[in-house]
C-alpha positions in Angstrom: -18.4 5.8 5.3 -16.8 7.5 2.2 -17.1 5.9 -1.2 -14.6 6.5 -4.0 -14.2 6.7 -7.7 -13.2 3.8 -9.7 -9.7 4.0 -11.0 -8.4 1.5 -13.6 -5.2 -0.2 -12.6 -2.9 -2.6 -14.4 0.2 -4.5 -13.3 2.7 -5.8 -15.8 4.3 -9.2 -15.6 7.9 -8.0 -16.1 10.2 -7.8 -13.1 12.2 -4.6 -12.6 14.8 -3.3 -10.4 13.7 -0.8 -7.8 15.0 2.6 -6.9 13.0 3.8 -3.9 13.3 6.8 -1.7 10.5 7.1 0.8 11.5 9.3 3.7 12.9 12.5 2.3 10.5 15.4 2.0 8.8 16.5 -1.2 8.6 14.7 -4.5 8.1 14.9 -8.3 6.0 11.8 -9.1 4.4 11.4 -12.5 1.7 8.9 -13.6 3.1 5.7 -14.6 1.9 3.4 -17.5 1.8 -0.3 -16.8 3.1 -1.1 -13.2 6.1 -3.3 -13.0 6.8 -5.9 -10.4 9.9 -4.5 -8.7 12.3 -6.4 -6.6 14.0 -4.3 -3.9 15.9 -5.7 -1.0 13.7 -7.4 1.5 13.6 -7.0 5.2 13.6 -9.8 7.8 10.1 -10.7 9.2 9.4 -8.4 12.2 6.2 -7.8 14.2 4.2 -4.7 13.5 1.4 -3.3 15.7 -1.5 -1.5 14.2 -3.3 -0.6 17.3 -6.6 -2.4 16.4 -5.6 -6.0 15.4 -2.1 -7.3 16.4 -0.7 -8.7 13.2 2.4 -10.7 12.6 4.8 -8.8 10.5 5.9 -10.1 7.1 7.8 -7.4 5.1 8.4 -3.7 5.4 10.1 -1.3 3.0 11.4 2.1 3.6 14.2 4.2 2.3 16.6 6.8 3.9 17.6 9.8 2.0 20.3 7.8 0.1 17.6 5.7 -1.5 18.8 2.2 -0.2 15.8 0.1 0.7 16.0 -1.2 4.4 13.6 -2.9 6.9 11.8 -0.5 9.2 11.5 -2.9 12.1 8.7 -2.6 14.6 6.3 0.4 14.2 3.1 1.5 15.7 1.0 3.8 13.5 -2.0 5.8 14.9 -4.1 6.7 11.9 -5.8 10.0 11.6 -9.5 10.0 10.9 -10.2 10.5 7.1 -12.5 13.5 6.5 -11.2 15.7 9.3 -9.3 19.0 9.0 -8.5 21.1 6.0 -11.0 24.0 6.6 -8.5 26.8 7.2 -7.0 28.5 4.1 -3.2 27.6 4.1 -3.7 24.5 6.2 -1.4 21.8 4.8 -2.5 19.1 7.2 -6.1 18.7 6.3 -8.2 16.9 3.7 -8.4 19.8 1.1 -4.7 20.1 1.0 -4.4 16.3 0.4 -6.9 16.4 -2.5 -4.6 18.6 -4.5 -1.3 17.3 -3.3 -0.6 13.5 -4.3 1.6 11.6 -1.9 5.2 11.2 -2.8 6.7 7.7 -2.4 9.7 9.4 -0.8 7.5 10.3 2.2 5.9 6.8 2.6 6.6 3.7 4.4 4.9 0.6 2.9 4.5 -2.8 4.9 2.6 -6.0 4.6 1.3 -7.9 7.5 -0.8 -11.1 8.5 -3.3 -10.0 11.1 -3.9 -12.5 13.7 -7.2 -14.4 13.5 -7.8 -13.7 9.8 -7.9 -16.3 7.0 -4.5 -17.5 5.9 -5.1 -15.9 2.4 -5.5 -12.4 3.8 -2.8 -9.8 4.1 -3.0 -6.2 5.1 -1.0 -3.5 3.3 -0.1 -0.3 5.3 1.1 3.0 4.0 2.3 5.5 6.5 2.8 9.2 5.7 6.2 10.2 7.2 5.9 13.8 5.8 4.8 17.0 7.7 1.9 17.7 5.3 -1.2 15.8 4.1 -1.3 14.1 0.7 -3.8 12.2 -1.3 -3.6 8.5 -2.4 -5.5 6.7 -5.1 -8.3 4.8 -3.3 -6.5 1.4 -3.3 -3.0 0.1 -3.9 -2.0 -1.6 -7.1 -1.0 -5.2 -5.9 0.7 -8.0 -7.8 2.7 -11.1 -6.9 6.0 -12.8 -7.5 7.7 -16.0 -6.8 11.5 -16.3 -6.6 11.9 -12.9 -8.1 9.7 -13.6 -11.2 6.3 -11.9 -11.7 3.4 -14.3 -11.6 1.2 -12.0 -14.0 -1.6 -11.7 -11.5 -3.0 -8.6 -10.1 -5.5 -8.1 -7.3 -8.8 -6.6 -8.5 -10.4 -3.7 -6.6 -14.1 -2.9 -6.1 -16.1 -1.3 -8.9 -18.7 1.4 -9.0 -16.9 3.8 -6.9 -17.4 7.5 -6.7 -16.8 10.4 -4.2 -14.0 12.5 -2.9 -11.0 13.2 -5.3 -8.6 11.2 -3.2 -7.9 9.2 0.0 -6.4 11.8 2.4 -3.4 10.8 4.4 -2.5 13.1 7.2 1.0 13.6 8.6 2.0 10.5 10.6 -1.2 8.7 9.6 -1.5 5.3 8.1 -3.8 3.9 5.5 -4.7 0.2 5.5 -5.7 -2.0 2.6 -6.6 -5.6 2.8 -5.6 -8.3 0.1 -7.0 -11.6 -0.3 -4.6 -13.8 -2.2 -7.1 -16.6 -3.0 -10.6 -15.9 -1.9 -12.2 -18.8 -3.6 -9.5 -21.4 -2.5 -8.7 -22.2 -6.1 -5.6 -23.7 -7.6 -3.0 -21.2 -8.4 0.8 -20.4 -8.4 2.5 -19.9 -5.0 3.8 -16.4 -4.3 6.5 -15.5 -1.9 6.3 -11.8 -2.6 3.6 -9.1 -2.8 4.4 -6.1 -5.1 2.8 -2.9 -4.1 2.4 0.5 -5.8 0.7 2.7 -3.2 -0.8 5.2 -6.0 -0.7 4.2 -9.6 -2.4 7.4 -10.6 0.5 9.6 -9.6 3.6 7.4 -9.0 5.8 5.9 -11.6 6.6 2.2 -11.7 9.9 2.6 -9.9 8.1 3.7 -6.7 6.7 0.2 -6.3 8.0 -2.1 -3.5 8.4 -5.8 -3.4 7.8 -7.3 0.1 8.5 -10.9 1.1 5.7 -12.9 2.6 6.6 -14.7 5.8 4.5 -17.6 4.5 4.1 -18.1 0.8 0.5 -18.6 -0.4 -1.3 -19.8 -3.4 -2.7 -17.0 -5.6 -5.9 -17.2 -7.6 -8.3 -14.3 -8.5 -6.8 -12.1 -5.8 -8.8 -9.1 -4.5 -7.7 -5.8 -2.9 -10.0 -3.5 -0.7 -10.0 0.3 -0.4 -7.7 2.2 1.8 -9.2 2.5 5.3 -8.1 4.2 8.6 -7.5 1.0 10.5 -7.0 -2.7 10.2 -10.5 -3.7 11.3 -12.2 -1.5 8.7 -9.8 -2.7 5.9 -10.6 -6.4 6.8 -14.3 -5.6 6.5 -13.8 -5.7 2.7 -13.7 -9.4 2.9 
């Protein structure tokens, strides 16, 4: 199992409009400062299959070339195994290429699901690479929460003491999975109806974040987020 470097993340409490383009090729992303809580259009709840655990879909956000956020509907993603490929010079689909080419939000589809059989406080964020080349993600998504369009000022904390590869490699057509626990201790907290996700704070501006509606609102207190993994089961092992 690969370990990863610690990255400092921050999520501001201000709400912001979202201009998101995820499916076109290429990109010119730059590191953002404080992550905003965007509020794009939300999609209707639809089922999503991950191949390892069958979740009930909550929200999905993607964008056609025009940049309008729409629902992606049902999707099945077959994740590539991290750590494979990238040995040949000029290979654009392996790890070595991903390590030096950050993912562009315009090539990504981001979703949030509630896997069957997991605690009610747990959600799984998926990030799918729709591009034709590999790209690198920060080791975990930046995650915040909103209620009725207003940011709650709460950010999920990630594991500490990380070190290892320069990025999480996401191969063409592959999906990265990261689990989020809204309320691991069962404490009292505000009720969120949206989860706000920035797939890679290290290389993406605030405008590349997405705001996805939760099918079932939940109380948020001391939320935690796990590292990106290659499937739902591994992502859930963080909790």
